[in-house]
C-alpha positions as CSV (number, residue, x, y, z in Angstrom):
1,M,50.7,95.0,-9.3
2,G,52.7,92.4,-11.1
3,D,51.3,90.8,-14.2
4,G,51.6,87.2,-13.1
5,A,48.7,85.2,-11.8
6,M,48.0,85.1,-8.0
7,E,49.3,82.1,-6.0
8,T,47.1,80.4,-3.4
9,V,48.4,79.8,0.1
10,R,46.6,77.8,2.7
11,A,48.3,77.3,6.0
12,R,47.4,75.9,9.4
13,L,49.2,77.8,12.2
14,P,50.4,75.9,15.3
15,F,48.2,77.9,17.7
16,E,45.1,76.7,19.5
17,T,43.6,80.1,20.4
18,E,43.6,83.8,19.2
19,R,45.4,84.7,22.4
20,E,48.2,82.2,21.6
21,L,48.3,83.6,18.1
22,A,48.6,87.2,19.4
23,E,51.4,86.2,21.9
24,N,53.4,84.5,19.2
25,L,52.7,86.6,16.1
26,G,51.4,89.9,17.5
27,A,54.7,91.7,17.0
28,R,54.8,90.4,13.4
29,L,51.2,91.2,12.5
30,S,49.5,94.6,11.8
31,R,46.8,96.1,9.7
32,A,49.4,96.8,7.0
33,G,50.7,93.2,6.8
34,M,52.5,90.4,8.5
35,D,55.6,88.3,8.6
36,L,54.4,84.8,7.6
37,P,56.5,82.0,9.0
38,T,57.5,79.8,6.0
39,D,60.6,78.2,4.5
40,R,59.3,79.0,1.0
41,E,60.9,82.0,-0.8
42,W,58.9,84.3,-3.0
43,L,60.2,87.1,-5.2
44,P,59.1,90.5,-3.9
45,G,56.0,91.5,-5.8
46,T,54.5,88.0,-5.9
47,L,50.7,88.2,-5.4
48,L,49.0,85.8,-3.0
49,V,45.5,84.7,-2.1
50,F,45.9,83.4,1.4
51,E,43.9,81.6,4.1
52,L,45.4,81.1,7.5
53,S,43.7,78.9,10.2
54,L,44.3,77.9,13.8
55,A,45.3,74.4,14.7
56,S,41.5,73.6,15.0
57,G,41.0,74.4,11.4
58,R,39.1,77.7,12.1
59,V,40.1,80.3,9.5
60,V,41.3,83.5,11.2
61,L,42.9,85.5,8.4
62,R,41.8,85.5,4.7
63,G,42.5,87.9,1.9
64,E,45.0,89.0,-0.7
65,A,48.5,90.2,-0.2
66,V,51.7,91.0,-2.0
67,V,55.2,89.7,-1.0
68,S,57.3,92.8,-0.1
69,G,60.4,91.0,1.1
70,R,61.9,88.5,3.6
71,S,61.2,88.6,7.3
72,P,63.9,90.4,9.4
73,P,66.9,88.2,10.2
74,D,66.3,88.4,14.0
75,G,63.2,86.3,13.7
76,P,62.2,82.9,12.3
77,P,62.4,82.5,8.5
78,G,59.4,83.8,6.6
79,A,58.0,86.2,4.0
80,R,56.9,89.7,4.7
81,L,53.4,90.3,3.3
82,R,51.5,93.6,2.7
83,F,47.8,93.1,2.8
84,L,45.9,94.2,-0.3
85,H,42.4,93.0,0.9
86,L,41.1,91.3,4.1
87,D,37.6,89.9,4.7
88,E,35.5,91.3,7.6
89,E,36.4,88.6,10.0
90,S,40.1,89.2,9.5
91,H,39.6,92.9,10.3
92,R,37.7,92.0,13.4
93,L,40.5,89.7,14.5
94,L,43.1,92.5,14.1
95,D,40.9,94.8,16.2
96,R,40.8,92.2,18.9
97,I,44.5,91.4,19.1
98,G,46.0,94.8,18.7
99,P,45.2,98.6,19.0
100,P,44.6,100.6,15.9
101,P,47.7,102.5,14.5
102,D,48.2,106.0,15.9
103,N,47.0,108.9,13.9
104,A,50.4,110.3,13.3
105,S,51.5,107.3,11.3
106,R,48.5,107.8,9.0
107,D,49.8,111.3,8.2
108,W,53.3,110.2,7.2
109,V,54.5,111.4,3.9
110,L,57.3,109.4,2.1
111,G,60.1,111.5,0.8
112,I,61.4,109.7,-2.2
113,D,64.7,110.2,-4.0
114,L,64.2,108.7,-7.4
115,G,67.9,108.1,-8.2
116,T,69.5,106.9,-11.3
117,E,71.3,104.1,-9.4
118,G,68.9,103.6,-6.5
119,V,65.7,104.8,-4.8
120,R,65.9,106.1,-1.2
121,V,63.0,106.8,1.1
122,A,62.8,109.0,4.2
123,I,60.0,110.1,6.6
124,L,59.8,112.8,9.3
125,R,59.4,111.3,12.8
126,H,59.0,113.8,15.6
127,A,60.0,116.5,13.1
128,E,63.3,114.8,12.4
129,P,64.2,113.1,9.1
130,E,64.6,109.3,9.3
131,P,65.8,107.1,6.4
132,V,63.4,104.1,5.8
133,R,64.8,100.7,5.0
134,I,63.4,99.3,1.8
135,G,64.1,95.6,1.8
136,E,67.3,94.5,3.3
137,E,69.1,97.7,2.5
138,A,68.4,101.5,2.6
139,V,68.6,101.7,-1.2
140,L,66.4,100.0,-3.8
141,P,68.4,99.4,-7.0
142,S,66.9,101.3,-9.9
143,W,66.6,98.2,-12.1
144,T,63.4,97.1,-13.8
145,A,62.6,94.0,-15.9
146,L,60.0,91.8,-17.5
147,D,60.3,88.1,-16.5
148,A,59.5,85.1,-18.6
149,S,55.9,84.9,-17.2
150,G,55.3,88.5,-18.2
151,R,55.5,89.9,-14.7
152,L,57.2,93.2,-14.0
153,L,60.2,93.1,-11.6
154,A,62.0,96.0,-9.9
155,G,65.0,96.4,-7.6
156,G,67.2,93.5,-6.7
157,A,65.1,90.9,-8.5
158,A,65.4,92.8,-11.7
159,R,69.1,93.3,-11.3
160,A,69.6,89.6,-10.6
161,L,67.7,88.7,-13.8
162,A,70.2,91.0,-15.7
163,A,73.0,88.5,-15.1
164,T,71.2,85.8,-17.2
165,D,68.8,87.7,-19.4
166,P,70.0,91.3,-19.9
167,S,67.8,92.0,-22.9
168,A,64.7,91.7,-20.6
169,C,66.0,94.5,-18.2
170,V,66.2,98.3,-18.1
171,P,68.7,99.8,-15.7
172,S,68.5,103.4,-14.6
173,V,65.0,103.9,-15.9
174,K,64.8,107.5,-14.6
175,R,67.4,108.5,-17.1
176,W,65.2,107.7,-20.1
177,L,61.8,108.4,-18.6
178,G,59.7,111.0,-20.5
179,R,62.3,111.5,-23.3
180,R,61.3,111.9,-26.9
181,F,62.1,109.2,-29.3
182,E,65.0,110.8,-31.1
183,P,68.0,109.1,-32.7
184,A,70.7,110.9,-30.6
185,T,68.9,109.7,-27.4
186,V,68.0,106.2,-28.6
187,R,71.7,105.4,-29.5
188,R,72.6,105.9,-25.8
189,A,69.9,103.6,-24.4
190,P,71.2,100.2,-23.0
191,F,68.0,98.5,-24.2
192,R,66.2,98.2,-27.5
193,A,64.0,101.3,-27.8
194,V,61.0,102.0,-29.9
195,E,58.6,105.0,-30.2
196,G,55.8,104.7,-27.7
197,E,52.9,106.8,-26.5
198,R,53.3,110.6,-26.6
199,S,56.3,110.1,-29.0
200,E,58.3,109.0,-26.0
201,I,60.9,106.2,-25.7
202,A,59.5,102.7,-24.8
203,A,61.6,99.6,-24.1
204,V,61.2,96.4,-26.1
205,L,61.3,93.5,-23.5
206,R,60.5,90.0,-24.6
207,G,59.0,91.3,-27.8
208,E,56.6,93.7,-26.0
209,A,56.9,97.5,-26.1
210,V,56.7,98.5,-22.5
211,P,56.2,102.2,-21.6
212,L,58.9,103.5,-19.3
213,D,56.4,105.2,-17.0
214,R,55.0,101.7,-16.4
215,L,58.5,100.4,-15.5
216,C,59.1,103.4,-13.3
217,G,55.7,102.8,-11.7
218,E,56.7,99.3,-10.7
219,L,60.0,100.6,-9.2
220,L,58.0,103.2,-7.1
221,R,55.4,100.6,-6.2
222,T,58.1,98.2,-4.9
223,A,59.7,101.0,-2.9
224,R,56.3,101.9,-1.4
225,L,55.5,98.3,-0.4
226,L,58.9,97.8,1.1
227,A,58.7,101.1,3.0
228,E,55.3,100.1,4.3
229,A,56.6,96.8,5.4
230,S,59.4,98.5,7.3
231,L,57.1,101.1,8.9
232,R,54.4,98.5,9.5
233,V,51.6,100.9,8.4
234,P,50.1,101.8,5.1
235,V,51.6,105.0,3.7
236,A,50.5,106.3,0.3
237,R,51.3,110.0,0.3
238,A,54.6,111.0,-1.2
239,V,56.8,113.8,-2.4
240,I,59.3,112.7,-5.1
241,A,62.6,114.5,-5.9
242,V,63.7,114.7,-9.5
243,P,66.6,116.5,-11.2
244,A,66.1,120.3,-11.4
245,H,66.6,120.2,-15.1
246,F,63.8,117.8,-15.8
247,D,61.4,119.4,-18.3
248,E,57.6,119.3,-18.1
249,R,57.4,116.1,-20.2
250,Q,59.8,114.3,-17.9
251,R,58.1,115.5,-14.8
252,A,54.7,114.5,-16.2
253,A,56.1,111.0,-16.8
254,V,57.2,110.8,-13.1
255,A,53.7,111.9,-12.1
256,R,52.1,109.1,-14.2
257,A,54.6,106.5,-12.8
258,A,53.6,107.6,-9.3
259,A,49.9,107.1,-10.1
260,L,50.6,103.7,-11.5
261,S,52.5,102.8,-8.3
262,G,49.5,103.6,-6.1
263,L,51.2,106.6,-4.5
264,D,49.2,109.8,-3.8
265,L,51.7,112.3,-5.2
266,E,51.5,115.6,-3.4
267,R,54.2,117.3,-5.4
268,L,57.4,116.9,-7.2
269,V,60.5,118.8,-5.9
270,S,63.9,119.3,-7.4
271,E,66.8,117.4,-6.0
272,T,68.5,120.8,-5.6
273,A,65.8,122.2,-3.4
274,A,65.5,119.0,-1.4
275,T,69.2,119.0,-0.6
276,A,69.1,122.7,0.4
277,R,66.0,122.0,2.6
278,A,67.7,119.2,4.4
279,Y,70.7,121.3,5.1
280,A,68.7,124.4,6.3
281,A,66.2,122.4,8.5
282,G,66.3,123.6,12.0
283,R,69.3,126.0,11.5
284,Q,67.2,129.2,11.3
285,L,69.8,130.6,8.9
286,P,69.9,134.3,8.1
287,R,69.6,135.1,4.4
288,R,72.1,132.9,2.6
289,R,72.9,131.9,-1.0
290,L,73.7,128.2,-1.4
291,A,75.2,126.4,-4.4
292,V,74.1,122.8,-4.6
293,I,76.3,120.6,-6.8
294,D,74.9,117.0,-7.2
295,L,76.8,114.4,-9.2
296,G,75.1,111.0,-9.0
297,A,75.5,107.8,-10.9
298,G,73.8,109.1,-14.0
299,T,73.0,112.7,-13.6
300,F,74.7,116.0,-12.9
301,S,72.6,118.8,-11.3
302,A,73.5,122.3,-10.1
303,G,71.4,125.0,-8.6
304,I,71.5,128.2,-6.7
305,V,69.2,128.5,-3.7
306,E,68.4,131.5,-1.5
307,V,67.5,130.5,2.0
308,E,66.2,132.5,5.0
309,G,65.0,130.5,8.0
310,D,62.7,127.7,6.8
311,S,61.9,129.5,3.5
312,L,63.9,129.0,0.4
313,E,63.8,129.7,-3.3
314,V,65.6,128.0,-6.2
315,V,66.7,130.9,-8.3
316,A,68.7,129.0,-10.9
317,A,68.9,125.3,-11.9
318,G,70.5,123.3,-14.6
319,G,72.3,120.0,-15.3
320,D,72.9,117.1,-17.6
321,S,71.1,113.8,-17.6
322,F,74.1,112.2,-19.4
323,L,76.8,113.3,-17.1
324,G,77.2,111.1,-14.0
325,G,79.4,108.5,-12.4
326,S,78.6,106.0,-15.2
327,E,80.3,108.3,-17.8
328,F,83.4,108.3,-15.6
329,D,83.2,104.5,-15.5
330,L,83.0,104.3,-19.3
331,R,86.1,106.5,-19.7
332,I,88.1,104.2,-17.4
333,A,86.7,101.1,-19.3
334,E,87.8,102.5,-22.6
335,L,91.3,103.2,-21.3
336,L,91.6,99.6,-19.9
337,A,90.2,97.9,-23.0
338,Q,92.7,99.7,-25.2
339,R,95.5,98.8,-22.8
340,F,94.5,95.1,-22.7
341,E,94.2,94.8,-26.4
342,E,97.6,96.3,-27.0
343,E,99.4,94.4,-24.2
344,E,97.7,91.0,-24.8
345,G,97.5,91.3,-28.5
346,V,93.9,90.3,-28.5
347,T,90.6,91.7,-29.7
348,L,87.9,92.0,-27.0
349,D,84.3,91.0,-27.7
350,E,81.3,92.8,-26.2
351,A,81.0,90.3,-23.3
352,A,84.6,91.0,-22.4
353,R,84.1,94.7,-22.6
354,K,81.1,94.5,-20.3
355,R,83.1,92.7,-17.7
356,I,85.8,95.4,-18.0
357,R,83.1,98.1,-17.5
358,D,82.0,96.3,-14.3
359,A,85.6,96.3,-13.1
360,S,86.0,99.9,-14.0
361,E,83.3,101.0,-11.6
362,N,85.0,99.2,-8.7
363,A,88.3,100.8,-9.8
364,K,86.8,104.2,-9.7
365,L,85.5,103.6,-6.2
366,S,88.9,102.4,-5.0
367,L,90.7,105.4,-6.4
368,S,88.6,107.7,-4.3
369,S,90.7,106.6,-1.3
370,V,94.0,105.1,-2.8
371,R,96.5,106.2,-5.3
372,E,96.5,103.0,-7.4
373,T,94.5,99.8,-7.6
374,E,95.0,96.4,-9.2
375,I,92.4,95.3,-11.7
376,V,91.8,91.6,-12.5
377,V,89.3,90.4,-15.0
378,P,89.4,86.6,-14.9
379,A,88.6,84.1,-17.6
380,V,87.6,86.6,-20.4
381,T,86.8,85.0,-23.7
382,V,88.3,87.0,-26.6
383,R,87.6,86.7,-30.3
384,G,88.7,83.3,-31.5
385,G,87.5,81.5,-28.4
386,V,90.7,82.1,-26.4
387,R,90.2,82.5,-22.6
388,V,92.6,84.8,-20.9
389,E,93.0,86.6,-17.6
390,L,93.3,90.4,-17.8
391,R,95.4,92.0,-15.1
392,T,96.8,95.5,-14.8
393,V,97.4,98.3,-12.3
394,L,95.6,101.6,-12.7
395,T,96.9,104.7,-11.0
396,L,94.8,107.7,-10.0
397,P,96.6,110.1,-12.4
398,E,95.9,107.7,-15.3
399,A,92.2,107.6,-14.4
400,E,91.9,111.3,-13.9
401,A,93.6,112.0,-17.3
402,A,91.0,109.7,-19.0
403,F,88.0,111.7,-17.6
404,A,89.6,115.2,-17.3
405,D,87.1,116.7,-19.8
406,L,84.2,115.4,-17.8
407,V,85.5,117.2,-14.7
408,G,85.9,120.3,-16.8
409,R,82.3,120.1,-18.0
410,I,81.1,120.1,-14.4
411,A,83.0,123.3,-13.6
412,E,82.0,125.0,-16.8
413,D,78.3,124.2,-16.4
414,T,78.5,125.5,-12.8
415,V,80.1,128.8,-13.8
416,R,77.6,129.2,-16.7
417,L,74.7,128.7,-14.2
418,L,76.2,131.4,-11.9
419,A,76.8,133.8,-14.8
420,A,73.1,133.4,-15.9
421,R,72.2,135.1,-12.6
422,R,75.0,137.6,-12.9
423,L,76.8,135.9,-10.0
424,A,80.4,134.8,-9.4
425,P,81.7,132.0,-7.2
426,R,82.6,134.5,-4.5
427,D,78.9,135.5,-4.3
428,V,78.0,132.1,-2.8
429,D,77.8,131.7,1.0
430,E,77.9,127.9,1.2
431,V,78.5,125.1,-1.3
432,L,76.7,121.8,-0.8
433,L,78.0,118.6,-2.5
434,A,75.6,115.7,-3.0
435,G,75.6,112.4,-4.9
436,A,77.9,109.4,-4.6
437,A,80.1,110.4,-7.6
438,I,80.9,113.8,-6.1
439,R,83.5,112.0,-3.9
440,M,85.9,111.5,-6.7
441,P,89.1,113.4,-5.8
442,A,89.4,115.2,-9.2
443,V,85.8,116.5,-8.9
444,R,86.3,117.7,-5.3
445,R,89.6,119.4,-6.1
446,R,88.1,121.2,-9.1
447,L,85.1,122.5,-7.1
448,E,87.4,123.5,-4.2
449,M,89.4,125.6,-6.7
450,L,86.3,127.2,-8.1
451,F,84.7,128.4,-4.9
452,P,86.5,130.4,-2.2
453,R,84.6,128.6,0.6
454,A,85.3,124.9,1.5
455,P,82.4,122.8,0.3
456,I,80.1,120.9,2.7
457,D,79.8,117.2,2.0
458,M,76.3,115.9,2.1
459,S,77.0,112.9,-0.2
460,A,76.9,110.3,2.5
461,S,73.5,111.2,3.8
462,S,69.9,110.6,2.5
463,S,69.7,114.4,2.1
464,V,67.5,114.4,-1.0
465,A,65.0,111.9,0.4
466,A,65.0,113.8,3.7
467,G,64.5,117.2,2.0
468,A,61.6,115.7,0.0
469,A,60.0,114.5,3.3
470,F,60.3,118.1,4.6
471,A,58.5,119.3,1.5
472,G,55.5,117.2,2.6
473,L,54.9,119.2,5.8
474,P,51.5,121.0,5.9
475,G,52.0,124.7,5.4
476,S,55.7,124.3,4.7
477,A,57.2,127.8,4.2
478,V,58.7,127.1,0.8
479,D,59.0,129.2,-2.3
480,W,60.4,127.0,-4.9
481,H,59.7,128.0,-8.5
482,D,60.6,124.5,-9.6
483,V,58.2,122.8,-7.2
484,F,54.7,122.3,-8.3
485,D,51.6,120.4,-7.0
486,A,50.7,117.2,-8.7
487,A,47.3,118.7,-9.6
488,S,48.7,121.6,-11.5
489,P,48.8,121.8,-15.3
490,R,52.6,121.4,-15.3
491,A,52.2,117.9,-13.7
492,R,49.6,116.6,-16.0
493,A,50.5,114.4,-18.9
494,V,51.9,116.3,-21.9
495,P,49.8,115.6,-25.0
């Protein structure tokens, strides 16, 4: 839960009878929660003690809830609540006005893609993977923060706070989760880091050392609450996908975060295995060898997976937690900053450089579909207090030259992974590409040159979350040496 005090809400509904209540709010009310008609806006995660009564004053719903988001746009304005506790009379009311949820919904398992840039969730409905909306979008931003009242924030609320109070925020928390407090790692962190429990990195937010598993736990809790609000039933069981190269310490940190979020973690699965499982599902493939190349916002993963029917085994896995789309953004930003300083004859301060980094990400995305793009950074204050507008045109060849070595590292690491299994690119039957950053033309060309078979693009789908959901099937025929049950010694906290 959040760390702030609970707010008290007492409201008289404009209904005379329970029947009238059911007719008007029945579709917006379930055992998991409700859409409360109100003009008031609460941040997701706000804790409420509530008491709702009919027009006569008779209390019909009383308990505690957490705000999981806003009501859907097709209904009246309101807040979406997830019930944390209801009194006995409230339970009896829900029994009277609606049937209990079906048994299948109670058995749903959330497949969670804990991404560097965002969290995605999927379930299996009638044996088919289905993305779950979490909030207004299908992706929950991987931002965490501590607000002025000492309450943890996650997702869009944390990202919004970063615009005015960046020192209270931690972006891409997965990237730092479970890492030892070491100088080389700390220098990369976009927040003030100190040594916390288990000699791991902790973030200093508003003068408090906050463990990163606690921040990640808030991110997962927010994703769970929003998913439950979307599904309209409580769902606590989950399988979480993490990079294949995560070590035992990092995986243990994810398991702790899941426990803090209220999730019943059934297992962790590698992103590599999850992508392969999503691809193989229902195809009844003969024995095939797949290469899975995943380049996300902050992480590069590669793996070799052997598949036969619904069984698969990850036989090799590797990657780099500091090689992702954000590194490509940084190379473009360095190129632009140098150009602006030379052409304008100015010295850029850190605030100006941050705005250039933001513009660089947009430029990278544009150059995935066009040959050149105009970059405008308005009203930048440079040293000396002068405000200038920075404007230039960046071409695709210029950008690709700036990050050519990063593309080379992806190819080299992939070849090294194959060689470790005494394999060559020609020994791979299919190549699966995942992650948003894999769409960059230079990366695609390099991988197409490396493998004799045309790659299969899975970057636009929720393949990792879907594959994690498949891993939650009872008796799933899976042999993944990098998958382990949450109860196993490998998943326990590392001393």
